[in-house]
C-alpha positions in Angstrom: -15.5 29.5 -6.0 -16.1 26.5 -8.4 -17.0 23.3 -6.6 -17.7 19.8 -7.9 -20.8 17.9 -6.7 -19.3 14.5 -5.4 -22.6 12.8 -5.1 -23.1 12.9 -8.9 -19.7 11.4 -9.7 -20.7 7.8 -9.8 -24.0 8.5 -11.6 -22.1 10.4 -14.5 -19.6 7.4 -14.9 -22.4 4.8 -15.1 -24.4 6.9 -17.5 -21.4 7.6 -19.7 -20.5 3.7 -19.8 -24.0 2.8 -20.8 -24.2 5.7 -23.5 -20.8 4.6 -25.0 -21.7 1.1 -25.3 -25.0 1.8 -26.8 -23.6 4.2 -29.4 -20.9 1.6 -30.2 -23.3 -0.8 -31.7 -23.0 -0.9 -35.5 -26.3 -0.7 -37.4 -27.1 -3.6 -40.0 -29.5 -4.1 -42.8 -33.1 -4.6 -41.7 -33.4 -8.1 -43.3 -30.3 -9.4 -41.4 -31.1 -7.8 -38.1 -31.5 -10.0 -35.1 -33.4 -9.3 -31.9 -31.2 -6.8 -30.1 -29.8 -7.9 -26.7 -29.8 -5.4 -23.9 -26.5 -3.4 -23.9 -24.0 -4.8 -21.4 -23.9 -2.8 -18.3 -21.2 -2.2 -15.7 -19.9 -5.3 -13.9 -20.7 -6.0 -10.2 -17.1 -5.0 -9.5 -17.3 -1.8 -11.3 -20.6 -1.0 -9.5 -19.0 -1.7 -6.2 -16.0 0.5 -7.0 -18.3 3.4 -8.2 -20.3 3.1 -5.1 -17.2 3.3 -2.9 -15.9 6.2 -5.0 -19.1 8.1 -4.5 -19.2 7.5 -0.8 -15.7 8.7 -0.3 -16.2 11.7 -2.7 -19.2 12.7 -0.4 -17.3 12.2 2.7 -14.3 14.4 1.4 -16.9 16.9 0.2 -18.4 17.3 3.6 -15.1 18.5 5.2 -15.5 21.9 6.5 -12.6 24.4 6.6 -13.9 27.9 7.3 -11.6 30.6 6.0 -9.9 28.2 3.7 -10.5 27.9 0.0 -11.6 24.3 -1.1 -10.2 23.5 -4.5 -12.0 21.2 -6.8 -12.1 17.6 -5.5 -9.9 14.9 -7.4 -11.4 11.5 -7.8 -9.6 8.6 -9.4 -10.3 4.9 -10.0 -8.4 2.0 -11.1 -9.1 0.7 -14.7 -7.0 -1.2 -17.2 -4.0 -1.4 -14.9 -3.8 2.4 -14.3 -5.4 5.2 -12.3 -7.7 7.2 -14.3 -9.7 10.4 -14.1 -13.6 10.3 -14.8 -12.9 11.3 -18.5 -10.4 8.3 -18.9 -7.1 10.3 -18.5 -4.3 8.2 -16.9 -2.4 9.9 -14.1 0.9 9.0 -12.7 0.1 10.0 -9.0 -2.7 10.4 -6.6 -2.3 13.3 -4.1 1.5 13.0 -4.3 1.8 9.1 -4.1 2.9 7.2 -7.3 0.2 5.4 -9.0 2.3 2.2 -9.8 3.0 2.1 -5.9 -0.7 2.3 -5.0 -1.8 -0.1 -7.7 0.6 -2.8 -6.5 -1.3 -2.7 -3.3 -4.6 -3.2 -5.0 -6.0 0.5 -4.9 -9.3 0.7 -6.4 -10.0 4.3 -6.1 -8.6 7.5 -4.5 -10.4 10.8 -3.5 -8.5 14.0 -2.4 -9.1 17.7 -2.0 -6.7 20.7 -1.3 -7.7 23.6 1.0 -5.6 26.8 0.5 -5.1 29.8 2.7 -2.6 32.3 1.6 0.7 30.4 1.1 -0.5 27.5 3.2 -2.2 24.2 1.9 -3.8 21.3 3.5 -4.7 18.0 1.7 -7.1 15.3 2.7 -7.0 12.0 0.7 -8.7 8.7 1.2 -7.3 5.6 -0.8 -9.4 2.6 -1.0 -8.1 -1.0 -1.7 -9.3 -4.3 -2.7 -8.3 -5.8 0.6 -7.5 -4.9 4.2 -4.0 -6.2 3.6 -3.5 -3.8 0.8 -4.6 -0.9 3.0 -2.4 -2.1 5.8 0.5 -2.4 3.4 0.0 1.2 1.9 -0.3 2.5 5.5 3.0 0.8 6.8 5.0 2.1 3.8 3.5 5.6 3.5 2.9 6.7 7.0 4.9 9.5 8.5 5.8 10.2 12.0 5.4 8.0 15.1 2.6 5.8 16.1 0.0 7.6 18.2 -1.3 6.7 21.6 -4.7 7.8 20.5 -5.5 5.4 17.7 -7.6 6.5 14.9 -9.0 3.4 13.0 -6.8 0.3 13.4 -3.4 2.1 13.3 -2.4 5.6 13.1 0.7 7.9 12.9 1.3 11.7 13.0 4.0 14.3 13.3 3.7 18.1 13.2 2.6 18.2 9.6 0.7 14.9 8.9 -1.8 12.5 10.2 -2.3 9.2 8.6 -4.2 6.1 9.6 -5.4 2.6 8.3 -9.1 1.4 8.8 -10.8 -1.3 7.0 -10.0 -1.2 3.3 -8.8 2.5 3.5 -5.6 4.4 4.0 -6.2 8.0 5.0 -3.5 10.6 4.5 -3.8 14.1 5.8 -0.9 16.7 5.5 -0.2 20.3 5.4 2.7 22.3 3.8 2.6 24.7 6.8 5.5 24.0 9.3 4.9 24.3 13.0 1.4 25.9 12.2 -1.1 25.1 15.0 -4.0 26.3 13.1 -3.3 23.9 10.0 -2.6 20.9 12.3 -5.9 21.5 14.1 -7.7 21.5 10.7 -6.0 18.1 10.0 -7.0 16.8 13.3 -10.7 17.9 12.7 -10.7 16.2 9.3 -9.5 13.0 10.9 -12.2 13.1 13.4 -14.8 13.4 10.7 -13.4 10.7 8.3 -12.4 8.0 10.9 -16.0 7.2 12.2 -17.4 7.0 8.6 -15.2 4.1 7.5 -16.4 0.6 8.0 -14.1 -1.4 10.7 -13.4 -4.6 8.8 -9.6 -4.7 9.4 -7.5 -7.7 10.2 -3.6 -7.5 9.9 -1.9 -9.9 7.5 -1.4 -13.4 9.0 2.2 -13.2 7.9 2.8 -10.6 10.7 2.3 -13.3 13.2 5.2 -15.2 11.8 7.7 -12.5 12.7 9.8 -13.2 15.8 8.8 -10.9 18.7 12.1 -10.9 20.7 14.1 -7.7 20.2 11.8 -6.5 17.5 11.6 -2.7 17.1 7.8 -1.9 17.3 6.5 0.3 14.5 9.3 -0.9 12.0 7.1 -3.5 10.4 6.2 -2.8 6.7 4.0 -5.1 4.5 4.5 -5.6 0.8 2.5 -7.1 -2.1 5.3 -6.8 -4.7 8.8 -5.5 -5.6 7.9 -1.9 -6.2 7.3 -0.9 -2.6 9.9 -3.3 -1.3 12.7 -1.7 -3.4 12.2 1.5 -1.4 12.8 0.0 1.9 14.6 -3.2 1.5 18.3 -2.8 0.7 19.3 -6.1 -0.3 20.7 -7.1 -3.7 18.4 -8.6 -6.4 15.3 -8.0 -4.4 13.0 -9.0 -7.3 14.4 -12.6 -7.2 13.2 -13.7 -3.9 9.9 -11.7 -4.1 8.8 -13.1 -7.5 5.0 -13.2 -7.6 4.6 -13.7 -3.9 1.4 -13.6 -1.7 2.9 -11.0 0.5 6.0 -10.1 2.4 6.9 -8.2 5.5 9.9 -6.7 7.0 11.0 -5.5 10.5 14.0 -4.2 12.4 15.6 -5.9 15.3 17.9 -4.4 17.9 19.9 -6.9 20.0 21.5 -5.4 23.1 24.9 -5.8 24.5 26.9 -8.1 24.4 25.7 -8.8 20.8 25.0 -5.0 20.0 23.6 -5.8 16.5 20.9 -4.1 14.5 19.5 -6.4 12.0 16.7 -6.3 9.4 14.5 -9.3 8.4 12.4 -9.9 5.3 9.9 -12.8 5.3 8.3 -13.7 2.1 5.2 -15.9 1.6 4.9 -17.6 -1.8 1.8 -19.1 -3.5 3.1 -22.7 -3.2 6.1 -24.7 -2.1 7.3 -25.1 -5.6 7.3 -21.4 -6.2 9.2 -20.8 -2.9 11.7 -23.3 -3.8 12.3 -21.9 -7.2 12.6 -18.4 -6.0 15.1 -19.4 -3.2 17.2 -21.4 -5.7 17.4 -18.6 -8.0 18.3 -16.1 -5.4 20.9 -18.3 -3.9 22.6 -18.8 -7.3 22.8 -15.0 -7.9 24.1 -14.1 -4.4 26.6 -17.0 -4.7 27.9 -15.6 -7.9 28.4 -12.0 -6.7 29.4 -12.3 -3.1 31.7 -14.1 -0.7 30.0 -17.3 0.4 30.6 -18.1 4.1 28.1 -21.1 4.6 26.0 -22.9 2.2 23.4 -25.7 3.1 20.2 -27.1 1.5 18.1 -24.7 3.7 20.2 -21.5 3.8 23.0 -19.4 2.4 25.3 -17.1 4.5 27.5 -14.5 2.5 29.2 -11.4 3.0 27.8 -8.4 1.1 29.2 -5.0 1.2 31.2 -5.5 4.5 28.1 -7.0 6.4 26.6 -10.5 6.5 23.5 -11.5 4.9 21.6 -14.9 5.3 18.8 -16.0 3.1 16.9 -19.4 3.6 13.7 -21.3 3.8 11.0 -21.0 6.6 8.2 -23.6 6.4 6.9 -24.9 3.0 6.2 -21.5 1.3 8.3 -18.9 2.9 11.7 -17.4 2.3 13.7 -15.3 4.7 16.4 -12.9 4.3 18.4 -11.4 7.3 20.9 -8.6 6.5 23.0 -5.7 8.1 25.0 -8.1 10.5 28.4 -7.1 11.5 29.3 -10.6 12.9 28.7 -13.6 10.8 26.9 -15.6 13.7 24.2 -12.7 14.1 21.9 -13.6 11.1 21.5 -17.3 12.4 20.6 -15.9 15.9 17.6 -14.2 14.4 16.8 -16.9 11.9 16.5 -19.6 14.5 13.6 -17.7 16.1 11.5 -18.3 12.8 8.8 -20.8 13.1 8.4 -23.6 10.6 
């Protein structure tokens, strides 16, 4: 069985970088030669990424699965706006998750390994991000199953075939192709118990989460975004790119209002870099909605319109935030939720 040696991965990358840069120097005539300066080495950021990549590779390499065939480890790092293999080949996904999706959250490296036994397969993957907010966002968008009572890391979810959790700057995804297989699920649980304690606990949920109204919020429905790619998958409003723009972050959640209101609403709260950018994004979005839908109410701070047989409200919250409430059957319902937002 072939097996890569994870501990050598970062050393190979660093050595290759130095050799490539040294060989790229063009020789010049002796009489015009100037004192040679040392070749430029990897940046501090590259060294940090390589160190984390090596650390995660070693951790995945230590996972024990007696009776299972461990396939070669796959290690990827972010470079030039893409996820690349050690030899510089660009890939479109990492362990089944789209590369552009991961990069939007600031993914810096990803390490995974598959274990096979007959027709069954289990996958263990660690995705590392530049910030805890990026790791939290990836977790909220990619997790499967219900939140667990026994929390691994800072938040965790699982079902019969998967375990996923967020801790520090990492999102960990463990899955199996076997359905209702106690042995495969036990292997995932063993992997989670090995990985979780080895990841530094430096997590803090995004501050924007505290701006969501608590009353009638469906716990576990929250999703955090750092751009439109992930938002398009979960936010079903027209022209989603317009209010998002180049935002600092955005978060969505579901709300269930009981009888006599009996409304299920969704809220998207977007935080922009400055009041001017928020104002510009809001005006652009309001103009687009007004042109394509039936306007019910229009003020300086909000717009209420009817879209596809339901009511949608967009407006300003504070200096830098835009909110969108949608999915309401009654026209007064969006305002009922929007009034809970704090300026």
